[in-house]
VOBA-1610 file (N, C-alpha, C; in pm, whole numbers, padded with zeros to 5 digits, always signed):
BEGIN
Met-02682-00418-05524Met-02757-00484-05417Met-02907-00479-05449Thr-02976-00588-05427Thr-03121-00588-05436Thr-03176-00503-05321Lys-03260-00405-05354Lys-03315-00318-05250Lys-03405-00401-05158Leu-03381-00391-05028Leu-03460-00466-04931Leu-03590-00390-04903Thr-03701-00450-04940Thr-03831-00383-04930Thr-03927-00453-04835Leu-03892-00572-04787Leu-03985-00651-04708Leu-03976-00614-04560Lys-04077-00652-04483Lys-04087-00614-04342Lys-04015-00717-04254Tyr-03883-00703-04243Tyr-03803-00805-04176Tyr-03819-00807-04025Glu-03876-00702-03968Glu-03905-00707-03824Glu-04005-00818-03795Arg-04090-00850-03891Arg-04184-00962-03874Arg-04111-01095-03882Leu-04014-01104-03971Leu-03936-01227-03980Leu-03865-01254-03848Glu-03808-01151-03789Glu-03738-01168-03661Glu-03830-01227-03555Lys-03952-01175-03545Lys-04047-01226-03446Lys-04087-01371-03478Leu-04102-01401-03605Leu-04144-01537-03643Leu-04037-01639-03609Val-03911-01612-03642Val-03807-01712-03618Val-03772-01725-03471Asn-03789-01618-03394Asn-03761-01626-03250Asn-03872-01696-03173Ala-03991-01704-03233Ala-04106-01764-03164Ala-04088-01914-03146Trp-04165-01968-03052Trp-04157-02110-03015Trp-04266-02188-03088Gly-04229-02295-03159Gly-04331-02372-03230Gly-04278-02497-03297Pro-04233-02596-03219Pro-04190-02722-03280Pro-04308-02798-03340Ser-04278-02897-03421Ser-04383-02976-03488Ser-04484-03029-03388Gly-04612-03004-03418Gly-04720-03049-03332Gly-04758-02949-03224Phe-04678-02841-03210Phe-04701-02741-03105Phe-04694-02601-03166Glu-04765-02580-03277Glu-04746-02459-03355Glu-04842-02345-03321Ser-04937-02366-03230Ser-05045-02269-03213Ser-04995-02131-03171Glu-04893-02124-03089Glu-04844-01994-03042Glu-04791-01910-03159Val-04709-01970-03243Val-04653-01894-03354Val-04758-01870-03462Gln-04856-01960-03474Gln-04963-01937-03571Gln-05047-01814-03534Lys-05053-01779-03405Lys-05123-01658-03366Lys-05056-01535-03426Leu-04923-01535-03430Leu-04850-01427-03495Leu-04880-01424-03644Val-04881-01542-03706Val-04908-01552-03849Val-05046-01494-03880Lys-05145-01531-03801Lys-05281-01480-03824Lys-05285-01329-03808Glu-05219-01278-03706Glu-05215-01133-03683Glu-05155-01060-03803Tyr-05046-01116-03857Tyr-04978-01051-03970Tyr-05059-01063-04099Gly-05120-01180-04122Gly-05183-01206-04250Gly-05326-01159-04265Glu-05396-01145-04153Glu-05539-01115-04158Glu-05574-00989-04237Pro-05497-00879-04227Pro-05535-00757-04300Pro-05528-00772-04452Tyr-05460-00875-04501Tyr-05436-00885-04645Tyr-05521-00993-04712Ala-05605-01061-04636Ala-05683-01173-04690Ala-05829-01134-04706Asp-05892-01187-04811Asp-06036-01173-04826Asp-06110-01271-04735Glu-06043-01380-04705Glu-06104-01485-04622Glu-05993-01566-04556Ile-06018-01613-04435Ile-05923-01701-04366Ile-05989-01835-04341Leu-05920-01941-04378Leu-05970-02077-04361Leu-05877-02153-04266Tyr-05931-02259-04206Tyr-05853-02339-04112Tyr-05879-02487-04139Asp-05774-02568-04138Asp-05797-02712-04136Asp-05792-02758-03991Lys-05805-02886-03967Lys-05806-02936-03829Lys-05671-02993-03786Met-05566-02958-03865Met-05429-02990-03825Met-05356-02866-03775Gly-05428-02754-03769Gly-05368-02631-03719Gly-05315-02538-03825Ser-05330-02573-03953Ser-05285-02485-04060Ser-05381-02367-04076Ile-05326-02254-04119Ile-05404-02134-04149Ile-05391-02105-04298Ile-05503-02075-04363Ile-05503-02052-04507Ile-05562-01913-04533Phe-05483-01827-04598Phe-05526-01693-04631Phe-05564-01690-04780Lys-05687-01652-04806Lys-05736-01651-04944Lys-05748-01507-04994Arg-05708-01488-05121Arg-05723-01357-05185Arg-05772-01379-05328Gly-05883-01316-05365Gly-05941-01331-05497Gly-06054-01431-05495Asn-06148-01416-05590Asn-06267-01500-05590Asn-06295-01566-05725Ser-06205-01551-05819Ser-06226-01614-05949Ser-06093-01654-06011Gly-06102-01746-06108Gly-05982-01793-06174Gly-05924-01917-06108Pro-05815-01970-06162Pro-05754-02091-06108Pro-05706-02071-05965Lys-05702-02179-05890Lys-05662-02174-05749Lys-05512-02205-05736Ile-05439-02108-05686Ile-05294-02119-05672Ile-05262-02133-05523Met-05202-02245-05485Met-05168-02268-05344Met-05019-02241-05322Leu-04991-02152-05227Leu-04855-02128-05179Leu-04846-02186-05039Ala-04741-02261-05012Ala-04729-02325-04880Ala-04592-02297-04819Gly-04596-02255-04695Gly-04475-02248-04613Gly-04509-02311-04480His-04422-02396-04427His-04458-02463-04301His-04405-02385-04181Ile-04491-02373-04083Ile-04460-02290-03966Ile-04387-02369-03858Asp-04392-02502-03861Asp-04325-02579-03755Asp-04174-02577-03774Glu-04104-02585-03663Glu-03958-02599-03662Glu-03922-02734-03601Ile-03802-02781-03631Ile-03757-02903-03567Ile-03747-02879-03416Gly-03764-02985-03339Gly-03760-02969-03195Gly-03741-03100-03123Tyr-03785-03103-02998Tyr-03759-03216-02910Tyr-03883-03245-02825Met-03890-03366-02773Met-03992-03401-02675Met-03926-03473-02559Ile-03965-03437-02438Ile-03911-03505-02320Ile-03966-03647-02318Arg-03876-03744-02316Arg-03922-03883-02317Arg-03894-03956-02185Glu-03810-03897-02102Glu-03779-03963-01973Glu-03717-03861-01878Ile-03752-03870-01751Ile-03691-03787-01647Ile-03604-03877-01562Asn-03476-03849-01560Asn-03382-03934-01488Asn-03381-03903-01338Lys-03341-04001-01260Lys-03335-03985-01115Lys-03241-03872-01074Asp-03137-03849-01156Asp-03038-03746-01119Asp-03081-03605-01160Gly-03203-03591-01214Gly-03254-03459-01250Gly-03227-03416-01392Thr-03159-03501-01470Thr-03142-03471-01611Thr-03258-03529-01691Leu-03266-03490-01816Leu-03377-03532-01902Leu-03324-03608-02023Lys-03402-03704-02071Lys-03376-03766-02199Lys-03478-03713-02299Ile-03434-03695-02424Ile-03519-03632-02524Ile-03528-03717-02651Ser-03636-03694-02724Ser-03655-03754-02855Ser-03671-03642-02956Asn-03654-03672-03083Asn-03660-03568-03184Asn-03802-03545-03235Leu-03829-03421-03272Leu-03947-03383-03349Leu-03893-03329-03481Gly-03879-03415-03580Gly-03820-03375-03707Gly-03673-03412-03716Gly-03607-03355-03814Gly-03472-03398-03851Gly-03361-03337-03769Ile-03351-03378-03645Ile-03240-03335-03560Ile-03110-03397-03611Ile-03004-03315-03619Ile-02874-03361-03669Ile-02780-03380-03549Pro-02745-03505-03514Pro-02670-03531-03390Pro-02542-03450-03372Pro-02457-03430-03474Pro-02333-03354-03448Pro-02356-03210-03404Tyr-02474-03153-03434Tyr-02503-03016-03394Tyr-02544-03003-03247Gln-02572-03113-03178Gln-02644-03105-03052Gln-02562-03073-02927Pro-02448-03138-02903Pro-02380-03114-02775Pro-02352-02966-02749Ser-02382-02923-02627Ser-02364-02786-02577Ser-02473-02690-02625Asn-02563-02733-02712Asn-02671-02645-02754Asn-02773-02626-02642Glu-02839-02511-02646Glu-02946-02484-02552Glu-03081-02514-02616Ile-03174-02562-02536Ile-03310-02584-02582Ile-03407-02515-02487Leu-03522-02473-02542Leu-03623-02404-02463Leu-03740-02497-02440Ile-03760-02535-02314Ile-03866-02629-02276Ile-03987-02550-02226Arg-04103-02586-02275Arg-04227-02521-02232Arg-04308-02622-02150Pro-04309-02611-02016Pro-04381-02708-01932Pro-04530-02708-01960Tyr-04591-02824-01950Tyr-04733-02840-01982Tyr-04822-02754-01893Arg-04776-02725-01770Arg-04857-02648-01676Arg-04849-02498-01700Gly-04764-02458-01795Gly-04744-02316-01819Gly-04639-02261-01724Gly-04641-02130-01706Gly-04540-02068-01621Gly-04413-02039-01698Ala-04304-02031-01625Ala-04178-01990-01686Ala-04123-02097-01780Asp-04068-02051-01892Asp-03994-02141-01979Asp-03866-02184-01909Ile-03815-02299-01950Ile-03694-02353-01888Ile-03591-02377-01997Ile-03471-02325-01974Ile-03361-02344-02069Ile-03277-02463-02024Gly-03263-02561-02111Gly-03178-02676-02083Gly-03056-02676-02172Ile-02951-02738-02125Ile-02827-02750-02202Ile-02805-02898-02235Ile-02794-02926-02365Ile-02765-03063-02404Ile-02620-03093-02368Gln-02599-03204-02300Gln-02467-03234-02246Gln-02360-03233-02354Thr-02241-03191-02316Thr-02124-03201-02403Thr-02065-03338-02387Ser-02047-03409-02499Ser-01990-03543-02493Ser-01840-03533-02466Ala-01796-03596-02360Ala-01653-03594-02327Ala-01580-03715-02383Ser-01656-03807-02445Ser-01593-03930-02493Ser-01509-03903-02616Ile-01396-03968-02624Ile-01305-03954-02737Ile-01288-04090-02803Gly-01310-04095-02933Gly-01298-04221-03005Gly-01156-04245-03053Gly-01143-04337-03147Gly-01012-04370-03203Gly-00951-04252-03276Gln-00821-04248-03285Gln-00744-04143-03352Gln-00766-04005-03289Gly-00814-04004-03166Gly-00833-03877-03097Gly-00948-03793-03147Lys-01043-03851-03219Lys-01156-03776-03274Lys-01278-03790-03182Pro-01350-03682-03156Pro-01472-03692-03075Pro-01575-03781-03143Glu-01644-03860-03065Glu-01750-03944-03119Glu-01879-03866-03132Val-01959-03897-03233Val-02092-03839-03247Val-02188-03923-03165Thr-02248-03862-03064Thr-02338-03934-02974Thr-02481-03925-03026Pro-02551-04036-03040Pro-02691-04031-03084Pro-02776-03951-02986Leu-02882-03892-03037Leu-02967-03806-02955Leu-03022-03880-02834Asp-03058-04007-02852Asp-03119-04081-02741Asp-03018-04115-02631Lys-02890-04089-02655Lys-02788-04112-02553Lys-02746-03984-02482Leu-02791-03869-02534Leu-02757-03741-02473Leu-02856-03705-02364His-02809-03637-02261His-02894-03591-02153His-02903-03439-02157Val-03014-03386-02108Val-03033-03242-02099Val-03023-03200-01953Asp-02938-03102-01928Asp-02913-03052-01793Asp-02993-02923-01772Ile-03085-02923-01675Ile-03161-02802-01643Ile-03128-02753-01501Gly-03018-02803-01447Gly-02972-02756-01317Gly-03032-02826-01199Cys-03116-02927-01222Cys-03177-03001-01111Cys-03089-03117-01068Lys-03111-03164-00945Lys-03031-03274-00892Lys-03113-03399-00864Ser-03245-03393-00892Ser-03329-03510-00871Ser-03454-03498-00957Asp-03521-03612-00977Asp-03645-03609-01055Asp-03753-03531-00982Lys-03748-03527-00850Lys-03846-03449-00774Lys-03830-03300-00803Glu-03707-03254-00815Glu-03683-03113-00847Glu-03735-03080-00987Val-03720-03173-01080Val-03771-03153-01216Val-03923-03137-01213Lys-03988-03224-01140Lys-04135-03220-01134Lys-04185-03094-01065Glu-04106-03038-00974Glu-04144-02911-00911Glu-04148-02797-01012Leu-04072-02810-01121Leu-04073-02710-01227Leu-04191-02727-01322Gly-04267-02834-01304Gly-04384-02857-01388Gly-04355-02935-01514Ile-04236-02989-01527Ile-04199-03065-01647Ile-04248-03208-01633Arg-04301-03262-01743Arg-04339-03402-01745Arg-04307-03461-01882Val-04307-03594-01889Val-04285-03662-02016Val-04391-03618-02116Gly-04347-03587-02238Gly-04437-03538-02342Gly-04429-03389-02364Asp-04363-03316-02272Asp-04343-03173-02295Asp-04248-03153-02412Ala-04268-03043-02484Ala-04189-03017-02605Ala-04087-02908-02580Ala-03988-02904-02668Ala-03883-02802-02660Ala-03842-02763-02802Ser-03791-02643-02814Ser-03735-02596-02941Ser-03587-02567-02920Gln-03517-02547-03030Gln-03383-02493-03018Gln-03393-02350-02965Tyr-03290-02305-02897Tyr-03293-02172-02835Tyr-03186-02085-02899Ala-03228-01980-02969Ala-03136-01888-03036Ala-03215-01765-03076Val-03146-01658-03111Val-03213-01535-03152Val-03162-01490-03289Tyr-03249-01419-03358Tyr-03223-01368-03493Tyr-03120-01255-03488Arg-03031-01252-03586Arg-02940-01140-03599Arg-02904-01124-03747Thr-02854-01007-03783Thr-02812-00981-03921Thr-02671-00925-03922Met-02608-00935-04038Met-02476-00876-04058Met-02460-00844-04206Asp-02375-00749-04235Asp-02352-00706-04372Asp-02228-00773-04429Arg-02230-00796-04561Arg-02111-00845-04629Arg-02105-00781-04768Val-01988-00781-04827Val-01968-00736-04964Val-01936-00857-05049Gln-02020-00885-05148Gln-01997-00998-05237Gln-01909-00952-05354Ile-01801-01024-05376Ile-01707-00990-05482Ile-01711-01101-05587Lys-01736-01061-05713Lys-01741-01157-05822Lys-01650-01110-05935Lys-01599-01209-06009Lys-01514-01177-06123Lys-01572-01244-06246Glu-01615-01164-06342Glu-01671-01214-06467Glu-01609-01140-06584Asp-01567-01217-06685Asp-01503-01160-06805Asp-01388-01068-06769Gly-01313-01110-06667Gly-01196-01034-06627Gly-01225-00911-06545Lys-01353-00882-06518Lys-01389-00765-06440Lys-01440-00805-06302Glu-01397-00731-06201Glu-01439-00756-06064Glu-01552-00662-06026Thr-01659-00719-05973Thr-01773-00638-05928Thr-01797-00662-05780Lys-01848-00559-05712Lys-01879-00569-05571Lys-02025-00531-05549Ser-02091-00604-05460Ser-02229-00572-05426Ser-02251-00596-05277Lys-02337-00512-05218Lys-02365-00524-05075Lys-02479-00623-05052His-02462-00707-04952His-02563-00806-04916His-02585-00803-04766Lys-02706-00842-04724Lys-02736-00854-04581Lys-02763-01000-04550Ile-02688-01053-04455Ile-02697-01193-04412Ile-02779-01199-04283Ala-02864-01300-04271Ala-02940-01322-04148Ala-02909-01460-04093Val-02901-01469-03961Val-02870-01595-03892Val-02975-01617-03785Ala-03030-01739-03779Ala-03135-01769-03680Ala-03163-01917-03678Lys-03237-01962-03579Lys-03302-02091-03583Lys-03429-02078-03667Ala-03486-02187-03707Ala-03623-02192-03761Ala-03643-02121-03894Phe-03534-02085-03967Phe-03556-02042-04105Phe-03628-02151-04184Asp-03609-02276-04142Asp-03684-02389-04197Asp-03808-02408-04108Asp-03926-02359-04143Asp-03945-02285-04267Asp-04019-02156-04240Arg-03981-02085-04135Arg-04044-01957-04110Arg-04013-01858-04223Ile-03901-01881-04295Ile-03871-01792-04407Ile-03976-01810-04517Gly-04023-01933-04539Gly-04128-01956-04637Gly-04259-01893-04596Val-04293-01903-04467Val-04415-01839-04416Val-04404-01688-04430Phe-04289-01634-04394Phe-04266-01490-04409Phe-04285-01447-04555Met-04232-01522-04649Met-04247-01486-04790Met-04393-01490-04832Gly-04466-01592-04788Gly-04608-01599-04820Gly-04685-01479-04768Leu-04656-01439-04644Leu-04723-01323-04585Leu-04687-01195-04660Glu-04561-01183-04700Glu-04518-01064-04772Glu-04577-01058-04912Ile-04594-01172-04975Ile-04663-01176-05105Ile-04806-01126-05089Met-04875-01175-04987Met-05013-01131-04962Met-05017-00981-04931Arg-04922-00933-04853Arg-04918-00790-04819Arg-04899-00705-04943Arg-04807-00741-05028Arg-04781-00662-05148Arg-04899-00665-05244Leu-04963-00780-05258Leu-05080-00788-05346Leu-05188-00690-05300Lys-05205-00681-05169Lys-05307-00593-05111Lys-05264-00446-05117Glu-05149-00417-05060Glu-05108-00277-05044Glu-05078-00209-05177Glu-05028-00284-05274Glu-04996-00227-05405Glu-05109-00246-05505Asn-05221-00302-05456Asn-05339-00321-05541Asn-05302-00393-05671Ile-05228-00501-05659Ile-05181-00577-05775Ile-05293-00666-05827Ser-05324-00652-05952Ser-05429-00732-06015Ser-05375-00870-06051His-05455-00974-06027His-05414-01110-06064His-05537-01189-06106Pro-05524-01266-06214Pro-05640-01338-06271Pro-05664-01474-06205Cys-05630-01486-06078Cys-05636-01616-06011Cys-05670-01594-05864Gln-05703-01705-05798Gln-05727-01703-05655Gln-05600-01750-05584Ile-05555-01675-05486Ile-05434-01711-05411Ile-05474-01768-05276Tyr-05421-01883-05246Tyr-05439-01947-05116Tyr-05300-01964-05055Phe-05266-01880-04959Phe-05139-01900-04889Phe-05164-01979-04762Ala-05100-02095-04750Ala-05119-02184-04635Ala-04995-02186-04548Ser-05012-02146-04422Ser-04909-02164-04320Ser-04934-02301-04258Thr-04859-02400-04303Thr-04890-02539-04271Thr-04815-02588-04147Thr-04866-02696-04089Thr-04810-02755-03968Thr-04748-02891-03998Gln-04663-02934-03908Gln-04608-03071-03903Gln-04544-03116-04034Glu-04481-03024-04105Glu-04407-03064-04225Glu-04287-03150-04190Glu-04219-03114-04081Glu-04094-03182-04045Glu-04114-03327-04003Val-04238-03366-03978Val-04264-03503-03937Val-04352-03577-04039Gly-04355-03525-04163Gly-04426-03600-04266Gly-04523-03522-04353Leu-04501-03391-04371Leu-04583-03309-04462Leu-04731-03318-04428Arg-04763-03323-04300Arg-04900-03356-04259Arg-04998-03240-04279Gly-04960-03119-04238Gly-05049-03007-04254Gly-05075-02973-04400Ala-04976-02990-04485Ala-04994-02964-04627Ala-05097-03059-04687Arg-05101-03181-04638Arg-05196-03279-04690Arg-05340-03234-04664Thr-05368-03195-04540Thr-05505-03156-04507Thr-05541-03021-04569Ala-05445-02927-04572Ala-05472-02797-04633Ala-05499-02810-04783Ala-05418-02891-04850Ala-05437-02910-04994Ala-05569-02981-05023Gln-05609-03071-04935Gln-05739-03138-04955Gln-05853-03037-04945Met-05839-02938-04858Met-05941-02833-04848Met-05944-02747-04974Ile-05825-02707-05020Ile-05816-02610-05129Ile-05843-02673-05266Gln-05792-02796-05287Gln-05796-02860-05419Gln-05736-02766-05524Pro-05607-02735-05512Pro-05547-02632-05598Pro-05528-02678-05742Asp-05517-02578-05830Asp-05483-02603-05970Asp-05332-02598-05990Leu-05263-02521-05908Leu-05116-02513-05907Leu-05069-02507-05763Gly-04948-02556-05739Gly-04894-02552-05604Gly-04749-02508-05601Phe-04714-02431-05497Phe-04576-02387-05475Phe-04539-02408-05330Ser-04424-02469-05309Ser-04367-02477-05175Ser-04259-02370-05164Leu-04268-02287-05061Leu-04168-02184-05033Leu-04088-02234-04913Asp-03961-02267-04935Asp-03886-02337-04830Asp-03738-02310-04848Ile-03659-02360-04754Ile-03513-02349-04767Ile-03459-02466-04847Thr-03337-02450-04895Thr-03265-02556-04963Thr-03119-02544-04924Pro-03045-02653-04914Pro-02906-02643-04869Pro-02820-02557-04963Ala-02746-02465-04905Ala-02648-02388-04983Ala-02526-02477-05002Lys-02494-02505-05127Lys-02388-02602-05154Lys-02248-02540-05154Asp-02241-02411-05112Asp-02110-02351-05090Asp-02071-02352-04943Ala-02153-02416-04860Ala-02117-02429-04718Ala-01992-02515-04705Pro-01905-02483-04610Pro-01782-02562-04593Pro-01811-02711-04578Gly-01743-02792-04657Gly-01757-02936-04647Gly-01868-02996-04729Trp-01949-02913-04798Trp-02058-02970-04878Trp-01998-03050-04993Pro-02048-03173-05019Pro-01980-03264-05110Pro-01998-03236-05259Glu-02088-03145-05298Glu-02110-03120-05441Glu-02135-02974-05466Lys-02116-02933-05591Lys-02139-02795-05629Lys-02285-02774-05667Gly-02329-02648-05659Gly-02467-02619-05695Gly-02507-02482-05646His-02634-02463-05611His-02685-02332-05570His-02617-02284-05443Ile-02593-02154-05437Ile-02513-02098-05329Ile-02580-01976-05267Leu-02529-01939-05152Leu-02581-01827-05075Leu-02566-01697-05154Gly-02677-01623-05172Gly-02671-01490-05228Gly-02673-01479-05378Asp-02687-01591-05449Asp-02687-01587-05595Asp-02826-01598-05655Gly-02930-01578-05574Gly-03065-01573-05628Gly-03155-01685-05579Val-03283-01671-05613Val-03384-01770-05578Val-03352-01901-05652Val-03379-02014-05586Val-03351-02146-05643Val-03481-02207-05695Ile-03480-02249-05822Ile-03593-02318-05883Ile-03554-02464-05899His-03620-02550-05823His-03579-02689-05816His-03641-02774-05927Ser-03560-02868-05976Ser-03608-02965-06074Ser-03659-03093-06008Lys-03600-03127-05893Lys-03631-03256-05831Lys-03585-03254-05687Asp-03658-03325-05602Asp-03610-03359-05469Asp-03663-03498-05436Gly-03656-03537-05311Gly-03699-03671-05276Gly-03849-03693-05274Ser-03927-03586-05290Ser-04072-03599-05281Ser-04145-03572-05412Met-04077-03514-05511Met-04146-03480-05636Met-04047-03449-05747Ile-04097-03457-05870Ile-04029-03405-05989Ile-04108-03284-06033Ala-04042-03171-06051Ala-04112-03049-06089Ala-04181-03065-06224Asn-04301-03008-06236Asn-04367-03004-06366Asn-04278-02924-06461Pro-04231-02985-06571Pro-04132-02918-06655Pro-04183-02790-06722Lys-04311-02787-06759Lys-04365-02668-06822Lys-04377-02553-06722Leu-04418-02586-06601Leu-04426-02484-06497Leu-04287-02433-06461Lys-04191-02522-06455Lys-04053-02481-06426Lys-04001-02386-06535Lys-04025-02421-06661Lys-03983-02335-06774Lys-04050-02199-06764Phe-04178-02198-06730Phe-04251-02072-06713Phe-04187-01987-06604Ala-04148-02049-06492Ala-04086-01976-06381Ala-03952-01917-06424Ile-03871-01995-06494Ile-03740-01947-06539Ile-03757-01830-06636Glu-03848-01844-06731Glu-03870-01737-06829Glu-03923-01611-06762Thr-04010-01628-06663Thr-04062-01512-06590Thr-03951-01440-06515Ala-03861-01516-06454Ala-03748-01457-06383Ala-03659-01380-06480Glu-03632-01438-06594Glu-03546-01371-06693Glu-03611-01245-06748Glu-03742-01249-06772Glu-03814-01131-06823Glu-03811-01016-06723Asn-03805-01048-06595Asn-03811-00946-06491Asn-03676-00920-06425Asp-03570-00970-06486Asp-03434-00949-06436Asp-03421-00991-06290Ile-03479-01107-06258Ile-03475-01163-06123Ile-03365-01269-06119Gln-03273-01254-06026Gln-03160-01347-06016Gln-03208-01484-05970Leu-03169-01588-06044Leu-03213-01724-06008Leu-03101-01824-06026Gln-03122-01940-05963Gln-03028-02052-05974Gln-03105-02180-06000Asp-03044-02272-06073Asp-03103-02404-06093Asp-03080-02488-05968Gly-03183-02564-05928Gly-03173-02645-05808Gly-03199-02792-05833Phe-03134-02876-05755Phe-03153-03020-05761Phe-03117-03078-05625Leu-03207-03164-05574Leu-03180-03235-05449Leu-03212-03382-05468Gly-03124-03468-05426Gly-03148-03611-05436Gly-03214-03669-05313Phe-03253-03583-05218Phe-03309-03631-05092Phe-03410-03530-05043Gly-03475-03562-04933Gly-03564-03468-04866Gly-03692-03444-04944Gly-03772-03350-04896Gly-03898-03318-04960Gly-03958-03195-04896Thr-04058-03139-04962Thr-04126-03020-04913Thr-04277-03040-04925Asp-04352-02940-04884Asp-04498-02948-04895Asp-04544-02969-05039Ala-04464-02928-05136Ala-04501-02949-05277Ala-04512-03098-05309Gly-04441-03181-05233Gly-04449-03325-05254Gly-04587-03381-05228Ile-04663-03315-05141Ile-04802-03354-05114Ile-04898-03280-05208Ile-04874-03153-05229Ile-04966-03072-05310Ile-04981-03130-05450His-04872-03176-05510His-04878-03215-05651His-04956-03344-05674Val-04985-03420-05568Val-05064-03542-05585Val-05201-03531-05517Thr-05245-03410-05489Thr-05376-03388-05428Thr-05485-03391-05535Gly-05597-03454-05503Gly-05708-03461-05598Gly-05665-03530-05725Ile-05689-03466-05840Ile-05646-03523-05968Ile-05505-03479-06004Gly-05437-03412-05909Gly-05301-03366-05933Gly-05295-03217-05958Ala-05185-03154-05920Ala-05165-03011-05939Ala-05018-02987-05975Pro-04988-02934-06093Pro-04850-02901-06125Pro-04790-02816-06013Ser-04670-02852-05969Ser-04614-02787-05851Ser-04466-02759-05869Leu-04416-02669-05788Leu-04277-02626-05794Leu-04228-02593-05654Phe-04102-02623-05629Phe-04035-02590-05503Phe-03946-02469-05528Ile-03980-02359-05463Ile-03903-02235-05472Ile-03817-02226-05346Gly-03684-02229-05364Gly-03595-02243-05249Gly-03508-02122-05219Ile-03474-02107-05091Ile-03379-02007-05044Ile-03254-02081-04997Ser-03141-02058-05064Ser-03017-02125-05026Ser-02982-02093-04881Thr-02955-02198-04803Thr-02936-02183-04659Thr-02817-02267-04613Arg-02727-02204-04544Arg-02618-02279-04480Arg-02662-02325-04341Tyr-02619-02443-04303Tyr-02638-02496-04168Tyr-02785-02509-04129Gly-02868-02553-04223Gly-03009-02576-04194Gly-03026-02678-04082His-03136-02670-04012His-03169-02757-03898His-03070-02739-03783Ser-03003-02625-03780Ser-02919-02594-03665Ser-02974-02469-03597Gln-02914-02430-03487Gln-02954-02307-03420Gln-02908-02182-03494Arg-02819-02201-03589Arg-02757-02086-03655Arg-02757-02103-03807Ala-02876-02125-03862Ala-02889-02130-04007Ala-02862-01991-04064Met-02812-01987-04188Met-02771-01861-04249Met-02834-01844-04387Ile-02895-01728-04411Ile-02951-01696-04542Ile-02906-01557-04584Asp-02926-01528-04713Asp-02899-01396-04769Asp-03035-01333-04801Leu-03063-01217-04744Leu-03194-01156-04761Leu-03218-01111-04905Asn-03113-01092-04983Asn-03132-01061-05125Asn-03204-01175-05196Asp-03173-01299-05157Asp-03241-01415-05217Asp-03390-01414-05185Val-03424-01372-05064Val-03564-01365-05023Val-03638-01262-05107Glu-03578-01146-05127Glu-03639-01043-05211Glu-03665-01096-05352Asn-03568-01167-05408Asn-03584-01222-05543Asn-03696-01324-05549Ala-03709-01406-05445Ala-03814-01509-05444Ala-03953-01446-05441Val-03971-01343-05358Val-04101-01276-05350Val-04134-01208-05482Lys-04036-01142-05543Lys-04058-01077-05673Lys-04099-01179-05779Leu-04033-01295-05780Leu-04066-01397-05879Leu-04208-01447-05862Met-04248-01476-05738Met-04382-01528-05715Met-04488-01425-05758Ile-04468-01299-05727Ile-04565-01197-05765Ile-04571-01182-05917Ala-04456-01188-05982Ala-04454-01178-06128Ala-04529-01294-06193Met-04519-01414-06135Met-04593-01528-06189Met-04741-01517-06160Ile-04775-01476-06039Ile-04915-01465-05999Ile-04991-01372-06093Lys-04928-01267-06140Lys-04992-01173-06233Lys-05035-01240-06364Lys-04973-01355-06395Lys-04995-01418-06527Lys-05073-01549-06520Phe-05114-01594-06402Phe-05178-01725-06388Phe-05328-01718-06420Asp-05360-01699-06548Asp-05499-01709-06590Asp-05531-01855-06624Met-05655-01882-06657Met-05700-02019-06684Met-05621-02084-06796Ala-05600-02009-06906Ala-05531-02067-07021Ala-05386-02102-06987Thr-05322-02012-06914Thr-05181-02038-06877Thr-05170-02160-06787Val-05255-02167-06687Val-05252-02281-06595Val-05283-02412-06669Ala-05381-02408-06759Ala-05417-02529-06835Ala-05302-02575-06924Ser-05219-02481-06968Ser-05109-02517-07059Ser-05004-02605-06995Phe-04994-02604-06862Phe-04891-02681-06794Phe-04919-02832-06799Thr-05043-02870-06825Thr-05079-03013-06832Thr-05133-03052-06968Lys-05130-02963-07064Lys-05181-02993-07197Lys-05088-03089-07269Ile-05145-03192-07329Ile-05067-03291-07404Ile-05060-03250-07551
//
């Protein structure tokens, strides 16, 4: 088992916090509280991103994790006291019926828990129909629009998925060369691993650099970015401020061993994922090779990654200014964008170790080599 060394009590607070796209300020206060002791300087863009800087010389290395989670916005209050909602980010319709959401009224006061209606309709062959989000209603126990307004809710109020962090242990059994091996792993389940896990990793990298007095020949800029789920918006403004020489997105990636996944690939608990391509970028091949070799030199478990869709903050970072070689470092995740996403904390440990091992080596010559013809 990879020894768990990171401060996971902070991860629990981050994923349980409320912060859908465009409404990240509350959870960013936690991020600032956690990151401030480890930064030489804190910078802010005007999209709500927070940037923690460490070091004052050498190439500029940008690490990005987005703090926003997928969520909802109230778009209509019905006469019968139910609500209609719109998505903030990639809401997956089959996950929605019977789920709870946490609504934060604009006037403040008590949070309100709503239940997305269970679809009772049955389609052909006796199979339940998937109801689009705009056809689902949210029940908050009211019987009229007047009762809703008494609670302080109005059109434009935001909501997040409602769930709490938990962990469980498992024993991973593998068979190689005819021999069976067993290893202990710790699994975590929560909402908002996309991408509070990336923010957590960035904070933990900064903490270790500070507390262990790790020398690095570069400047580190860790950005807790906003509004990634609605178009990589915070990464754009943060990267414009930083003008990085290299960029890394720390984010989740689908675990392809989840039940029903249509193709084979990176799986839960088999190490950090180094991606070659997704829908927003092609990884710089020299930087990718450097990452793989660094992992192998340090006995860090890794997996090759490939996605034909989607994108991360690295998709913006790599085309900022005159360009910045970039890489997407992924954590295999089952059931992403649901209330009960699942990760293996061993993978998180491996990802943090890999980033620190690379940071130690990012001098000017090494960084320049990634774009040398």
